[in-house]
C-alpha positions as CSV (number, residue, x, y, z in Angstrom):
1,M,74.5,96.8,96.4
2,A,73.3,100.5,96.5
3,D,75.0,101.6,100.4
4,R,78.3,102.3,98.4
5,R,80.6,105.9,98.1
6,Y,82.8,104.7,95.2
7,F,83.0,101.8,92.3
8,P,83.5,98.5,93.3
9,T,84.7,96.3,91.3
10,T,83.9,92.9,90.0
11,H,84.7,90.7,87.0
12,V,82.1,88.3,85.0
13,G,83.0,85.2,86.5
14,S,85.9,82.4,85.1
15,L,89.7,82.4,85.4
16,P,92.3,80.4,84.1
17,R,92.7,77.4,85.3
18,S,96.4,76.0,86.1
19,Q,97.5,72.9,83.8
20,A,96.6,70.3,87.1
21,V,93.2,71.7,87.4
22,V,92.3,71.0,83.0
23,D,94.2,67.8,83.2
24,L,91.5,66.3,85.8
25,I,88.3,68.4,84.5
26,F,89.3,66.7,81.1
27,A,89.8,63.7,82.5
28,R,86.8,63.2,84.1
29,E,84.7,64.3,80.4
30,R,86.0,61.6,79.0
31,G,84.8,59.2,81.7
32,E,88.2,58.2,82.8
33,A,88.1,57.3,87.2
34,V,89.3,60.4,88.9
35,D,89.7,60.1,92.3
36,D,87.4,63.0,94.1
37,T,89.6,63.6,97.2
38,A,92.2,64.3,94.8
39,F,89.7,66.3,92.5
40,N,88.1,68.4,95.5
41,S,91.7,69.3,96.4
42,T,93.0,70.5,93.4
43,M,90.1,72.4,93.4
44,R,90.4,73.9,96.5
45,S,94.2,74.9,96.4
46,A,93.2,76.7,92.7
47,V,90.0,78.7,93.6
48,D,92.5,79.9,96.9
49,D,94.8,81.1,94.3
50,A,92.7,82.7,92.9
51,V,90.8,84.3,94.7
52,N,94.3,85.4,97.0
53,R,94.8,87.1,93.3
54,Q,91.6,88.4,93.4
55,V,92.2,90.6,96.8
56,Q,95.1,91.3,96.4
57,A,94.5,93.0,93.0
58,G,92.0,95.0,94.4
59,I,88.2,93.1,93.3
60,D,86.0,93.8,95.8
61,V,83.7,90.9,94.6
62,V,85.0,88.2,93.9
63,S,84.7,84.7,92.4
64,D,85.3,80.8,92.9
65,G,86.9,81.7,88.8
66,E,84.2,78.8,88.2
67,M,87.2,76.2,88.1
68,S,85.4,73.4,88.5
69,K,83.6,73.7,85.3
70,I,84.4,72.3,81.6
71,S,82.4,75.4,80.8
72,Y,79.5,78.3,81.8
73,A,77.1,76.1,80.2
74,T,77.6,72.7,80.0
75,Y,78.2,72.0,83.4
76,I,74.9,71.5,83.6
77,K,74.8,68.0,82.6
78,D,77.0,67.0,85.1
79,R,74.5,68.5,87.7
80,Y,70.9,67.4,86.1
81,T,70.3,64.1,84.1
82,G,68.4,64.2,80.3
83,F,71.5,65.3,79.0
84,D,74.1,63.1,76.6
85,G,75.5,62.6,73.7
86,D,76.3,65.5,72.1
87,S,75.6,68.2,69.2
88,D,76.6,69.9,65.8
89,R,78.3,72.7,66.5
90,R,76.2,75.8,65.8
91,T,79.0,78.9,64.5
92,P,77.9,82.3,64.9
93,A,76.7,84.6,61.8
94,D,79.7,86.6,61.6
95,L,82.7,84.1,61.5
96,L,80.3,81.9,58.7
97,E,81.5,85.4,56.7
98,F,84.3,85.0,56.6
99,P,86.0,81.5,56.4
100,G,89.4,82.0,56.0
101,F,89.8,83.6,59.2
102,M,87.4,80.7,60.8
103,K,90.0,78.1,59.6
104,R,92.8,80.2,61.3
105,L,90.9,80.3,64.4
106,A,90.3,76.1,64.5
107,S,93.6,75.9,63.4
108,S,95.3,77.2,65.9
109,G,93.5,76.2,68.9
110,G,91.1,79.5,68.9
111,T,88.2,77.3,68.2
112,P,87.3,74.8,71.8
113,T,86.5,71.5,71.5
114,Y,84.2,69.6,73.8
115,R,81.1,67.3,74.6
116,R,78.1,69.7,73.8
117,P,75.3,67.3,75.2
118,C,71.8,67.2,73.7
119,C,68.8,67.4,76.3
120,V,67.4,63.6,75.7
121,G,65.3,63.1,78.2
122,P,63.6,64.7,81.8
123,I,65.9,67.1,83.4
124,Q,65.6,66.3,87.4
125,V,68.3,67.6,89.8
126,K,71.0,64.1,89.9
127,S,73.4,65.2,92.3
128,L,74.4,69.7,93.9
129,L,77.7,67.5,95.5
130,P,79.5,69.6,93.4
131,L,77.7,72.5,94.0
132,E,78.0,72.4,97.3
133,H,82.0,71.9,97.2
134,D,82.2,74.8,94.8
135,I,79.9,77.6,97.6
136,A,82.7,75.6,100.4
137,H,85.8,76.1,98.6
138,L,84.5,80.0,97.8
139,K,83.8,80.4,101.4
140,A,87.1,79.6,103.0
141,A,88.9,81.1,100.7
142,A,87.1,84.6,101.0
143,Q,87.3,84.2,104.5
144,R,91.0,83.2,103.9
145,H,92.1,86.2,101.7
146,G,89.5,88.9,103.1
147,A,87.3,89.1,100.3
148,K,84.8,91.3,100.2
149,A,81.6,90.2,99.2
150,M,81.3,87.1,96.8
151,F,79.3,85.6,93.9
152,M,78.9,82.3,92.1
153,N,77.8,82.4,88.7
154,A,75.2,79.3,86.9
155,A,73.7,78.7,83.8
156,S,70.4,80.6,82.4
157,P,67.3,78.6,81.3
158,G,68.3,80.2,78.3
159,V,72.1,79.9,77.6
160,V,70.9,76.1,78.9
161,A,68.8,75.7,75.9
162,L,71.0,77.8,73.4
163,F,74.2,75.6,73.5
164,Q,72.0,72.4,74.7
165,P,69.4,71.4,72.1
166,N,66.1,70.2,73.0
167,Q,65.7,66.5,71.5
168,H,62.8,65.7,74.7
169,Y,60.5,68.2,75.1
170,R,57.1,69.0,72.5
171,D,58.6,72.2,72.2
172,D,60.9,74.9,73.6
173,D,58.6,77.3,75.3
174,E,58.5,73.3,77.8
175,Y,62.1,73.4,77.3
176,L,62.9,76.3,78.9
177,Q,59.8,76.1,81.6
178,A,61.3,72.9,82.7
179,L,64.7,74.2,82.6
180,A,63.6,77.0,84.9
181,H,61.8,74.8,87.6
182,A,64.8,72.2,88.1
183,L,67.7,75.0,88.0
184,R,65.5,77.0,90.4
185,H,67.7,74.7,93.0
186,E,70.7,75.4,92.0
187,Y,69.8,79.2,92.5
188,H,68.7,78.5,95.8
189,A,71.6,76.6,96.7
190,I,73.9,79.7,96.1
191,V,71.8,82.6,97.6
192,D,71.3,80.6,100.3
193,A,75.4,80.4,101.2
194,G,75.1,84.0,100.5
195,L,76.5,84.6,98.7
196,M,76.0,86.7,95.5
197,L,74.1,85.0,92.5
198,Q,75.3,86.1,88.8
199,L,72.8,84.0,85.8
200,D,74.9,84.3,82.6
201,S,72.5,84.6,79.8
202,P,74.7,85.7,77.0
203,D,71.9,83.9,75.0
204,L,70.1,87.0,75.1
205,G,73.1,88.5,72.8
206,L,74.9,85.8,71.1
207,G,71.8,84.3,70.3
208,R,70.7,86.1,67.7
209,H,74.1,85.3,65.5
210,M,73.8,81.7,66.6
211,M,71.1,80.2,67.9
212,Y,68.8,82.3,66.1
213,K,69.9,83.7,63.2
214,D,67.8,82.3,60.5
215,L,64.9,84.6,62.4
216,E,63.4,88.0,61.7
217,E,63.8,89.9,63.9
218,G,60.4,90.1,65.8
219,A,60.5,86.2,65.7
220,Y,64.1,86.4,67.7
221,L,62.6,89.1,70.2
222,R,59.7,86.9,70.8
223,R,62.1,84.0,71.2
224,I,64.5,85.7,74.2
225,E,61.9,87.4,76.0
226,R,60.9,84.1,76.8
227,H,64.0,83.0,77.8
228,V,63.6,86.1,80.3
229,E,60.4,84.7,81.4
230,A,61.5,81.6,81.6
231,L,64.5,82.9,83.8
232,N,62.1,85.4,86.1
233,E,60.0,81.6,87.3
234,A,63.2,80.1,88.0
235,L,64.3,83.4,91.0
236,V,60.7,84.1,91.6
237,A,60.9,83.4,95.6
238,I,64.8,85.0,95.3
239,P,65.5,88.6,95.6
240,A,66.1,90.8,93.0
241,D,69.1,92.1,94.8
242,R,70.7,89.2,95.6
243,V,70.9,88.6,91.3
244,R,72.9,89.8,88.9
245,M,73.2,88.8,85.2
246,H,75.8,88.6,82.2
247,V,74.5,89.7,78.8
248,C,77.3,89.4,76.0
249,W,77.4,89.1,71.7
250,G,80.3,86.1,72.6
251,N,83.8,85.4,74.2
252,Y,85.9,85.5,70.8
253,E,87.8,87.4,69.2
254,G,86.0,88.7,65.1
255,P,84.0,90.1,63.5
256,H,80.6,90.3,65.2
257,H,79.2,93.1,62.8
258,K,76.5,90.9,63.0
259,D,75.8,91.3,66.9
260,V,72.9,92.2,67.8
261,P,72.4,96.4,69.0
262,L,72.0,96.6,72.2
263,S,69.6,99.0,71.4
264,T,67.0,96.8,69.8
265,I,67.4,94.0,73.4
266,L,67.9,96.6,76.0
267,P,63.6,96.9,76.4
268,I,63.5,93.0,77.5
269,V,67.1,92.9,78.8
270,M,65.4,95.6,81.2
271,K,62.4,93.4,82.3
272,A,64.9,90.4,83.9
273,K,64.3,90.8,87.7
274,P,67.7,90.5,88.4
275,Q,68.9,93.8,89.9
276,G,72.7,93.8,88.6
277,L,73.7,94.0,85.0
278,L,76.4,93.3,83.4
279,F,77.2,94.0,79.9
280,E,80.3,94.6,77.3
281,T,81.3,97.9,76.7
282,S,85.3,98.0,76.2
283,N,85.3,95.5,73.2
284,P,85.5,97.7,69.3
285,R,81.7,96.5,68.5
286,H,80.0,97.8,71.7
287,A,82.5,100.9,73.1
288,H,80.1,103.5,71.6
289,E,76.4,101.9,73.4
290,W,76.8,103.8,76.6
291,E,75.0,106.1,74.1
292,T,72.1,104.1,73.8
293,I,72.0,103.7,78.1
294,A,71.6,107.5,78.0
295,E,69.2,107.7,75.7
296,M,67.2,105.3,76.3
297,R,67.9,105.9,80.2
298,H,63.6,105.9,80.7
299,L,63.7,102.2,80.2
300,I,66.0,101.4,83.4
301,P,64.8,100.7,86.1
302,D,66.1,103.0,89.1
303,D,66.9,100.3,91.5
304,K,68.9,98.2,88.6
305,I,72.6,98.4,88.9
306,L,74.8,98.7,86.0
307,I,78.3,96.8,85.5
308,P,79.7,97.7,82.8
309,G,82.8,96.3,81.1
310,V,85.5,98.4,81.8
311,L,88.3,95.5,80.8
312,D,88.3,93.6,77.6
313,S,88.0,90.0,77.6
314,T,89.7,89.5,74.1
315,T,93.2,91.2,74.2
316,N,96.2,91.2,76.4
317,F,97.2,94.8,76.8
318,V,96.5,96.2,80.0
319,E,94.2,99.3,80.0
320,H,95.6,102.6,81.4
321,P,93.9,103.0,85.3
322,R,92.4,106.6,83.5
323,L,90.8,104.7,80.7
324,V,88.9,102.6,82.6
325,A,88.4,105.7,85.1
326,Q,86.5,107.0,82.2
327,R,84.4,104.7,81.0
328,L,83.6,103.9,84.3
329,K,82.2,108.3,84.4
330,R,80.5,107.4,81.3
331,F,77.5,105.3,83.0
332,A,78.1,107.7,86.6
333,D,77.1,110.5,84.5
334,I,73.9,108.3,83.4
335,V,72.4,106.4,86.1
336,G,75.1,108.3,89.2
337,P,78.5,107.1,91.2
338,D,75.9,105.1,93.3
339,R,74.4,102.1,91.1
340,V,77.2,101.8,88.8
341,M,80.0,99.1,89.4
342,A,82.9,98.1,87.1
343,G,82.7,95.1,85.9
344,T,85.2,93.2,82.5
345,D,82.8,92.7,79.3
346,C,83.5,89.2,79.7
347,G,85.5,86.0,81.7
348,F,88.4,84.9,80.7
349,G,88.4,81.3,81.6
350,T,84.9,80.6,79.7
351,F,86.0,76.8,78.8
352,A,89.0,75.4,80.7
353,G,91.9,74.9,79.4
354,F,91.3,77.8,76.4
355,G,91.5,81.5,76.8
356,A,92.7,84.7,75.1
357,V,94.6,86.0,77.5
358,D,98.0,85.5,79.7
359,A,96.7,84.4,83.5
360,D,99.3,86.5,84.7
361,I,97.7,89.7,82.5
362,V,94.9,89.1,83.8
363,Y,95.7,89.9,87.5
364,A,98.0,92.8,86.2
365,K,93.7,94.1,84.1
366,F,92.5,93.6,87.9
367,A,95.1,95.8,89.1
368,A,94.2,98.3,86.8
369,M,90.8,99.0,87.1
370,A,91.0,99.0,91.1
371,E,93.2,101.8,90.4
372,G,91.1,103.2,87.7
373,A,87.7,102.6,89.9
374,T,89.4,104.6,93.0
375,I,90.4,107.8,90.5
376,A,87.2,107.9,89.4
377,S,85.8,107.7,92.8
378,K,87.7,111.0,93.4
379,A,86.3,112.3,90.4
380,Y,82.6,112.2,92.5
381,G,84.6,113.7,96.2
382,A,84.7,109.6,97.3
């Protein structure tokens, strides 16, 4: 990832899904009989279209848009044993302080509803056939449309623990270890297929005002350090330069005034093995934190690749390319232009059938990002 003369463009992963895709995903979720051939054909077509649109918009490192997944974390119940039932919803601490806004979100469809199972038994591989289909669809589409590189998302042990409460293992440490041992099969399959592995780890940020909102700060930091240790255990045999990690504070419009500062978690985040780090820097609660990167530059290993979000994933504003360039240059001036990629704050289709940004506007944002990356490149002689 270091041999480049400009700012490659990518994104966090999830993209808007068509109604045909959403209907099939939720039919399966409800336990209805869905023809496997029809399902795979629909997903193949959707991935092909998404990759084509990414390439046309100027995205260098593309994904499958997480087309076949109902969400970036709960999909694991379809691939691993031990998960069943549903669980109580954990409301983020910032929304609890604004019940009127929280009610408005719920009544307007702003909070997606779907089953969030618990861990109720031993975690073992059930079937990685869905993953094999996802990989095949992405590779075929990338070859057809000339994508330069590909990545595929996978849930981190910590984010699975965040959304699927433990009701089986002795304690959270044992649960995390079981997750690390099981999920490494998925991680290796992605890397062995020649794709970049992206681990989604919002638990490190979002976890503070959701999963660990009642803990004092020291206890919270000890918990997320264990999350990072579990992630590293799962990656022990995978080269760091084949992995990147996404950290965020929750992909929803809201106050976010309870978000833990980047400065608080950065020392722990930097202990994670993945070479690439995707993080939020466009939304109003975190746009200032390029200063944190500058002030804590000494904590950032020399081989880390920063992938700041230069697009906000919760608004239909299309960022001006010059603003994108300014955001990239802030980080390039800190660590060098050869260690910065252009990314997004979060995904644009975190949950199937739910997304704040219009599908066509998503790709207009991507085009603006590509143009901004070109502008920024020229500032460094590319």
